[in-house]
C-alpha positions in Angstrom: 15.3 8.7 15.3 13.7 11.9 16.6 10.8 12.1 19.1 8.5 13.0 16.3 9.5 10.0 14.3 9.1 7.8 17.4 5.6 9.2 17.9 4.7 8.6 14.2 6.0 5.0 14.3 4.0 4.3 17.4 0.9 5.9 16.0 1.1 3.8 12.8 1.4 0.7 14.9 -1.5 1.6 17.1 -3.8 2.8 14.3 -3.0 -0.4 12.4 -3.6 -2.7 15.4 -6.6 -1.0 17.0 -8.0 1.3 14.4 -8.4 5.0 14.7 -11.3 5.0 17.2 -9.7 2.7 19.7 -6.1 4.1 19.6 -5.6 6.9 22.1 -3.1 9.7 22.1 -2.1 8.6 25.6 -1.2 5.1 24.3 0.8 6.7 21.4 2.7 8.8 23.9 3.4 5.8 26.2 4.5 3.6 23.3 6.8 6.3 22.0 8.2 7.0 25.5 7.2 10.6 25.5 4.7 12.8 27.4 1.3 13.5 26.1 2.3 17.2 25.8 5.1 16.2 23.4 2.7 14.3 21.2 0.4 17.4 21.0 3.4 19.7 20.4 4.2 17.7 17.2 0.7 16.8 16.2 -2.3 19.1 16.8 -4.9 16.4 17.0 -5.4 12.7 16.7 -6.9 13.2 13.2 -3.8 15.3 12.2 -1.5 12.5 13.5 -3.6 9.9 11.5 -3.3 12.0 8.3 0.5 12.2 8.7 0.7 8.5 9.4 -1.3 7.8 6.2 1.0 10.1 4.3 4.1 8.3 5.8 2.7 5.0 4.7 2.1 6.3 1.2 5.7 7.7 1.0 7.1 4.5 2.4 5.3 2.2 -0.1 6.4 4.5 -3.0 10.0 4.6 -1.8 10.2 0.9 -1.4 8.8 0.3 -5.0 11.2 3.0 -6.4 14.1 1.2 -4.7 13.0 -2.2 -5.9 12.5 -1.1 -9.5 15.8 0.7 -9.6 17.7 -2.4 -8.3 16.2 -4.9 -10.8 16.3 -5.2 -14.6 13.4 -6.7 -16.4 13.6 -8.1 -20.0 9.9 -7.6 -20.8 6.7 -6.1 -19.6 5.3 -9.4 -18.5 8.5 -10.1 -16.4 8.1 -6.6 -14.9 4.4 -7.3 -14.1 5.3 -10.5 -12.3 8.1 -8.8 -10.4 5.8 -6.0 -9.3 3.2 -8.6 -8.2 5.8 -10.5 -6.2 7.2 -7.4 -4.6 3.8 -6.1 -3.7 3.0 -9.4 -1.8 6.5 -9.3 -0.2 6.0 -5.7 0.9 2.6 -6.4 2.4 4.2 -9.2 4.4 7.2 -7.3 5.6 5.4 -4.0 6.2 2.1 -5.4 7.5 1.3 -2.4 9.7 1.3 -0.2 6.6 -1.2 -2.4 4.8 -3.3 -2.9 8.0 -3.6 0.9 8.3 -4.3 1.3 4.6 -7.0 -1.4 4.5 -8.8 -0.4 7.7 -12.2 1.2 7.3 -11.4 4.5 8.9 -9.4 6.2 6.2 -12.2 5.7 3.7 -14.8 7.0 6.2 -12.7 10.0 6.9 -12.1 10.6 3.2 -15.8 11.3 2.8 -15.5 14.5 4.8 -11.8 15.3 4.8 -10.2 16.4 1.5 -6.7 15.8 2.7 -7.4 12.2 3.6 -9.1 11.6 0.3 -6.1 13.1 -1.5 -3.7 10.8 0.4 -5.7 7.7 -0.5 -6.0 8.8 -4.2 -2.2 9.4 -4.3 -1.5 6.0 -2.8 -3.8 4.1 -5.2 -2.9 6.1 -8.2 0.8 5.6 -7.5 0.3 1.9 -7.1 -1.8 1.5 -10.2 0.8 3.7 -12.1 3.4 1.1 -11.2 1.3 -1.8 -12.6 0.4 0.3 -15.6 4.1 0.9 -16.4 4.4 -2.9 -16.7 1.3 -3.2 -19.0 2.5 -0.4 -21.2 6.0 -1.9 -21.5 4.5 -5.3 -22.3 2.3 -3.8 -25.0 5.4 -2.2 -26.5 7.6 -5.3 -26.4 4.8 -7.7 -27.3 4.9 -9.7 -24.1 1.5 -8.4 -23.0 -1.5 -8.4 -25.3 -4.1 -6.5 -23.2 -6.7 -3.9 -24.1 -6.9 -0.6 -22.3 -3.6 -0.1 -20.4 -5.0 1.7 -17.3 -8.1 -0.5 -16.9 -5.9 -3.7 -17.2 -3.6 -2.3 -14.6 -6.6 -1.6 -12.3 -7.8 -5.1 -12.7 -4.4 -6.7 -12.0 -3.8 -4.4 -9.0 -7.3 -5.2 -7.6 -6.6 -8.9 -7.8 -3.2 -8.6 -6.1 -4.5 -6.2 -3.4 -7.4 -8.6 -2.8 -4.9 -11.4 -2.1 -3.1 -9.0 0.3 -6.3 -8.4 2.2 -6.6 -12.2 2.7 -3.1 -12.2 4.1 -3.6 -9.2 6.4 -6.8 -10.5 7.9 -5.4 -14.0 8.2 -8.1 -15.4 6.0 -5.9 -17.4 3.7 -2.2 -18.2 3.2 -1.2 -16.0 0.3 1.8 -18.2 -0.4 -0.7 -21.0 -1.4 -2.3 -18.6 -3.9 0.8 -17.2 -5.4 1.1 -19.6 -8.5 -2.7 -19.3 -9.2 -2.4 -15.5 -8.9 0.5 -15.3 -11.3 -1.2 -17.6 -13.8 -4.5 -15.7 -13.6 -2.6 -12.4 -14.2 -0.7 -13.9 -17.1 -4.0 -14.9 -18.7 -5.5 -11.5 -18.3 -2.3 -9.8 -19.7 -2.3 -12.1 -22.7 -5.9 -11.5 -23.6 -7.0 -8.6 -25.9 -10.5 -7.5 -26.3 
């Protein structure tokens, strides 16, 4: 792993743990085992580092989903939807720092004034909803899903699943205890046509 990669990994950890405001470049350097000058050599500012960290999280989530979907065969759209839901919960548990960073307040605050940040957030959420939409579209084709508008249905399902992830990330509720209810609720939504 390169020094730049070490810095980026340390930054993701600190931004996820402390938030943008409370994470310092000095701490990033210390955690990465490099000098402050090395951090600034690779990243011009704390905001630039944050944006690259956010992009790295986006790329990581998409890469993980691409790998998961390429390694599994699904017989129907409903089976694909359930697999995507399960994998999203799994990924949020194993890559918790990514989701802590993504669910923190700062990216959304920055997105109001920074087009690059807004673009990263839009790409993250559009990519995730696209994955859910793929399952809904397949299910409509094969008859396993009887939902209305494909995109809106995917947005609703994603919102439910991501809400459960937020419970997990902030230690508000054990998501394992909600898994069956989440799957059953999603099945009901996906079988309903307006």
